[in-house]
Backbone bond lengths (Angstrom), bond angles and torsions (degrees), N, CA, C in turn:
res aa  C-N    CA-C-N  psi(-1)  N-CA   C-N-CA  omega(-1)  CA-C   N-CA-C  phi
1 M - - - 1.423 - - 1.563 110.58 -
2 A 1.368 112.15 133.82 1.502 116.64 -177.95 1.432 109.04 -74.12
3 L 1.364 114.72 152.48 1.400 122.38 171.28 1.484 112.92 -82.82
4 R 1.373 119.66 137.66 1.385 122.47 179.36 1.512 108.28 -92.57
5 S 1.295 116.76 137.51 1.593 122.48 177.51 1.454 103.36 -110.36
6 R 1.332 120.89 127.53 1.361 127.92 -178.57 1.574 109.56 -121.57
7 I 1.292 118.21 160.25 1.496 121.00 177.98 1.492 111.24 -119.31
8 K 1.301 116.49 131.36 1.532 122.30 171.38 1.511 106.07 -137.12
9 F 1.347 114.08 154.25 1.501 118.42 -177.95 1.576 110.54 -113.42
10 C 1.165 117.84 142.51 1.453 128.45 171.23 1.515 108.60 -49.74
11 N 1.339 120.62 132.04 1.400 120.07 175.41 1.507 114.03 -76.25
12 R 1.329 119.89 -13.21 1.426 125.41 -176.54 1.563 106.74 -93.50
13 C 1.262 116.38 -62.12 1.542 120.48 -166.63 1.557 112.46 -101.33
14 K 1.401 110.01 -4.78 1.478 120.10 173.11 1.549 114.37 65.67
15 Q 1.314 116.17 10.89 1.477 121.90 177.69 1.571 112.27 -89.52
16 P 1.415 115.47 144.93 1.484 115.58 178.67 1.538 107.95 -70.92
17 A 1.348 113.79 146.57 1.422 119.53 174.94 1.503 112.56 -143.45
18 P 1.318 115.42 146.70 1.583 119.80 179.31 1.441 110.04 -73.04
19 V 1.345 124.13 -24.24 1.523 128.67 176.83 1.454 108.87 -132.45
20 L 1.379 112.89 132.47 1.460 118.09 171.82 1.516 107.30 -132.31
21 Y 1.322 112.34 154.02 1.533 118.97 178.34 1.526 106.73 -112.80
22 R 1.394 114.27 130.39 1.405 122.01 174.56 1.458 109.04 -83.84
23 I 1.356 117.76 125.48 1.461 120.88 -172.84 1.517 109.01 -146.75
24 R 1.343 111.58 162.59 1.519 121.10 165.74 1.476 101.02 -117.56
25 F 1.326 117.93 140.17 1.502 124.60 -179.88 1.412 115.84 -132.45
26 D 1.318 122.41 -7.49 1.477 118.85 -173.70 1.605 107.19 -143.69
27 E 1.322 114.03 -179.40 1.526 119.76 -171.59 1.467 112.84 -64.31
28 S 1.345 117.98 -22.31 1.508 121.96 178.28 1.524 114.85 -64.44
29 G 1.347 113.97 -26.00 1.488 119.13 -179.00 1.569 114.49 65.88
30 T 1.343 115.76 18.01 1.460 120.15 174.72 1.495 109.96 -75.44
31 W 1.403 114.66 138.88 1.456 124.19 -179.57 1.536 106.57 -82.82
32 I 1.292 120.66 130.03 1.469 123.43 169.51 1.504 109.67 -134.29
33 F 1.326 115.73 162.07 1.472 122.46 173.09 1.531 111.45 -101.42
34 V 1.254 119.14 129.49 1.472 120.43 -178.27 1.595 106.11 -129.81
35 C 1.276 113.88 150.79 1.496 122.73 176.71 1.526 107.03 -79.67
36 P 1.319 117.97 162.85 1.576 122.71 179.55 1.549 111.74 -51.06
37 Q 1.333 116.44 -40.34 1.482 120.03 -174.64 1.471 108.62 -66.37
38 C 1.379 120.79 -40.74 1.370 123.79 -179.59 1.585 113.84 -77.64
39 W 1.307 112.50 -30.87 1.448 122.08 -175.45 1.551 113.49 -64.51
40 L 1.306 118.64 -43.02 1.403 123.38 -175.77 1.562 111.45 -56.75
41 P 1.234 124.14 -58.55 1.534 122.98 177.78 1.346 114.94 -57.94
42 L 1.382 122.72 -38.36 1.437 128.48 173.17 1.503 119.72 -62.20
43 S 1.297 117.13 -28.44 1.419 127.86 -173.19 1.481 115.16 -88.29
44 Q 1.333 112.25 -35.79 1.466 123.65 -170.94 1.648 108.13 -71.74
45 N 1.366 115.87 130.40 1.479 122.66 177.30 1.488 113.18 40.42
46 N 1.363 113.83 49.41 1.465 116.89 177.76 1.481 108.86 -122.63
47 P 1.372 116.73 113.99 1.472 119.74 -176.35 1.495 109.88 -68.69
48 Y 1.342 127.41 -17.66 1.402 128.87 177.04 1.494 114.60 -88.52
49 Y 1.282 116.89 -7.86 1.566 118.76 -173.77 1.471 110.62 -68.02
50 I 1.308 115.87 129.88 1.497 123.03 170.28 1.557 110.68 -133.58
51 Y 1.239 121.05 122.92 1.378 126.78 175.67 1.587 114.08 -75.01
52 G 1.259 123.73 125.10 1.451 124.44 174.84 1.398 122.60 -116.32
53 G 1.343 118.16 14.35 1.484 119.48 175.99 1.549 109.78 124.42
54 T 1.295 111.91 173.57 1.432 119.74 -177.60 1.484 108.14 -124.77
55 W 1.367 116.30 137.26 1.468 127.21 -178.46 1.581 105.88 -106.25
56 K 1.253 121.14 130.50 1.387 124.60 -179.99 1.529 109.97 -122.32
57 A 1.427 119.96 138.68 1.351 125.36 -179.64 1.602 114.39 -68.74
58 R 1.383 113.03 -30.54 1.428 118.15 176.53 1.519 114.20 -95.41
59 K 1.225 117.17 123.09 1.499 118.67 -178.00 1.472 114.18 -120.03
């Protein structure tokens, strides 16, 4: 079976990424997808941070 490659963009920097993390990071509790570069500063020392899974372009 062939692997499917999909495209999704980071909700913060708007760049395409092969791996995105689903997170909540503020009081609103809204789920967003962020790339590893945007994820690091949002996750560190953040009382509102919740990890919700990993999205991968190759399935």
